[in-house]
Structure formats: structure tokens, C-alpha cells
C-alpha positions, 0 to 999 in steps of 0.5 A: 550563598548568592555568589556561590549560586551565580558562580554555579550558573557561570560554570554551567554555561561555560561547560555547555559552551565548551560541549557545544563547541566540541560537538560542532567540531566533531565529524558529522554523523551523517556523511551522505544526505540525498534530497529526492522526490517527484513532481507528478500532476495528472488529470483524471476522468473517473467514469463519465458514466460511473458504476452506480449512476451519475457522472464524475467530474474531471479531477486533477491529482497532485502526487508531488512529494519529496524526501530526505535519506542518508547513511553514515559509516559509524566507527563502532557500529554497522552502517547507519541508514535513515529516511524521512519521506513526505506525503503527496501534496494533494489538493491543499497540502494537508497530508504532505508532512514529513513522515507520512510515507516511508520514514525509518532508521536502521542498520545495513550489514555488509553482505547481511542485509538491513534491519529498519524500524519505523514506518514502511511498506509491509513485505506483502504489500510491496509486491501487491503495489508493484507491478501488479497494481499499476496503471489503475489496476489497483482500483480492483487488485489493491483497494477494491476488494470486498473483505470488509474491514480489509485483510492486510496492511499497506504502509504501517508505522510501529514496524520492524523489518529485515530485508536480506542481502541477495543470496544467488537469485534469492532474497527475502523480507520479514516484518512485524508490527502494530496493526491498529495503532492504538491497540496493543493487542492488534499486531501483524506478521508478514514475509515475502521472498523473490527468486530470480532465474534468467529472465524470470523472477518469482514472488511469494508473500504472506501476512497475518493480522490479529484483533484488527479494529473494524467499525461501522464508521470506518472501514467496515462501512464507509471505506467499503462504499467508497471502494465499491460503488453500486449495490446488488445482493449478498454482502454488497448490499450492506446498508448499516452496521451497528457498533464495532468488532475485531477481525483476524486476517490472512492474505497471500500472493503468488506471482512472477515477472519475466522480461525479454531482450526483444522489449516484451515483458509479462507479469501475473499474480494470484492474491488470496484474502480472508477475515474472521470476525468476532461479533457484529450486527449488520443489516443486509439485503440477501439474495431473497431481496428482503432486508434482514438483520444478521449477527456476524458471530464467527463469520468469515469472508474470503476473496481471491483476485488476479492481475495479469499484464503485458509490457512492450518497450521495443520502440525508442522512448516509448513504453506500452502496457496492458493490464487485466485485474479481477476480484472473484465472488467473495465467499461468506460463511456465517452461522454454519452456512456458506454462499457466494456473495452476488455483486462482489465480482468485478474487473478492470482492463487498463492500457498505458502509453508512456513517453520518456521526455528524458530519463527522469521525465515522462508523460502518459495516457491511461484509459481503463474500463471497470466492469461489475458483474458483467452488467455495469461498466465504467470508462475512465482515463488519466493524462499525466506528467511526472518528473523525478529528482 
């Protein structure tokens, strides 16, 4: 019996070795692997006299990161595509692991687009992010809104996304996935489309979310305070929120880009965001000035935003940009009454002077001014160096 057991072990080992040898001699599954990324460091003064009071220290940001991506022409399947992308190094490298940014696997079809599964930008956010939130404009147009808990996602895991091939001047993307990662009842659906005619490209996108988790210790309160320093009245004066709730969200964007032979370019976008809340209790300071507790049963918050920019690249090795972005007053509906929430209107005017040290390396200066309710202003600037590989 013991001899039979030993012979079984030997046979298993021989079989495993032969199999490993066969795999090693086989044609590699991945024919193309690229290492890519950026080395990006910058110095920022986020408001010497910040909105809400106080001076901000000079901050150094390290957005250096790298990724791996590849493709393979499989014998019995469409082209296989994959990507593993790390996060920014940051201050101590805590968020730089592979998979933090776009990480997916999928297939690319000849003249049929591509389908991917994994962690990616949503179709709507890809448009919000660029070009409309560049040059510090994102402080208002991207993450600076007042829809408590947020109204759309940006980079999300548990997603399937299809991007069409270009059909004349048209291409589109559709995606669906999990919203709150740990909740199987929370999902989102999104789509976007771009149409190019001559020097102009038009953009449109939409995203809908259901049962998004909103809590007092998460985005409903703390993230909101980080985004919008200083308090006034209306929902901008939320002092405390008890417990948690869920929201159903909607967001949409309409925009365009146009670039001309003389070096000039313009772009503009209009964004709409809204959320309907199930149930939450909040202490607020309404327009009357006295704090009171309200029950947000079936309440909704809506806010619209714009971003407009001008680009000039007619000077050799230089590029100049000017951008204006604004959030309008948020509209609040609660228990049958509606009002514009004071303290939620803000804007940013930003400039950029960028110089190409090389086609793969740039230096830039980005001064900006954020204005809140036309009464409080914050001046800041950034100086940076970026190298792409």
C-alpha cells in the first residue's frame, strides 16, 4: 500500500513537470506589453487667505504613477486587451498600488469597438474630467458641487463598459456597474456620445444611480465640508446629520470643443446634477438664521454648473489657457417647499502658461481665484513639472 502511494506521488510530480514544460514552451499569451506612466511633481498654494479664514501652507503634490497594459491576438477569440494601473505616489505611497486606477480586461473587435470589465472611468465622468475640469477648474466643476452625497461616480470598480468604434464622426460608450461597492441594490447606468464635424466635436453624457449610500461620517457631511470651505445659509450651513440614508441620482452634461488652424481653441459645457433622498435628519441654519432640525424625507437637491475655456498654442513650444467654471445656487425641495440655497453659488477663474521642454515633458504655472457668493475670494497658484513615458 505504501509503495502504491509513493508511486502515485511520483506519477503526479512527473505529470506536473511535463505540463509546466509544455506551458513554458507554448507561445506567450501576451504579445505586446507596455510600461507607461508619468513623473509629476508640483508645488501649490491653495489660498494664502483661504475662503472661510486662515492661511493654507504651501503643499507639494506627487502625482507620479505607472501602469502596465497589453494586448494579444488570440487564436480562437477577438483581440484580448488588459491594463493594470497604479495610483499616484502621493505623500508616502499609501495609495499607489496596482489597481487603484484604470484596471480591466476585455476584448477589442475589428471595426466593432471594445468591451471591458473592471475598474474604469464612467462614460459621463470621462467627459467631465477633460477638458472641462482642467487647470484647477475641477475645484468647482468636478468635486466642488453641493448635491450632498454626490450625484454621479468617477472611477468605479465592478463595471462593464462598451466603447464603440468610430462611425463617421460619431462614437459612443455605455456602462453599468455597482454604485456603493458593498450594496448589491446600489447600481449605476451611464452613456456618452461624441460627434465630430470639421473643427468642432460635440459631447453629451448621462448617468443614473440608485440606492447610493449617504452617511453622516462619509460624503453627506465630511466630504462636503472639505469641498466647500466656509458656511453661510441654506444647505451650506449643515452642522450635523444623524445616521445615514440612500439617494437616487441623475447627472448629465452637454458640451463642445473646437480647435482652429491659427492655434486658438474653445470649449464649453453645461452640467446638471440632482439627488432624491430617502430619509435623514439634519440640523441646519435656514435663512431665518436660527438653527432647527428638519427631516429630509423625499427631499431633493439640484444644482447646475458651467465650464468655459479658451486655448492658444500659436507660440512655438508654448500653450496658454484661461478657464471659468461656476456652480449656480442649489435648488432644495423638502416637504413640499422649494428654495434656492444661499451660500452654494461659487466660481473659479484660472489661467495656465505651459512650456514644452520636450514632446514628453512640460513645466507649467497655474494661478487661480475662487469666489464664493461674490463676497469671499481665495487666490492660489501651482507650479509643476511633468514627464510622460
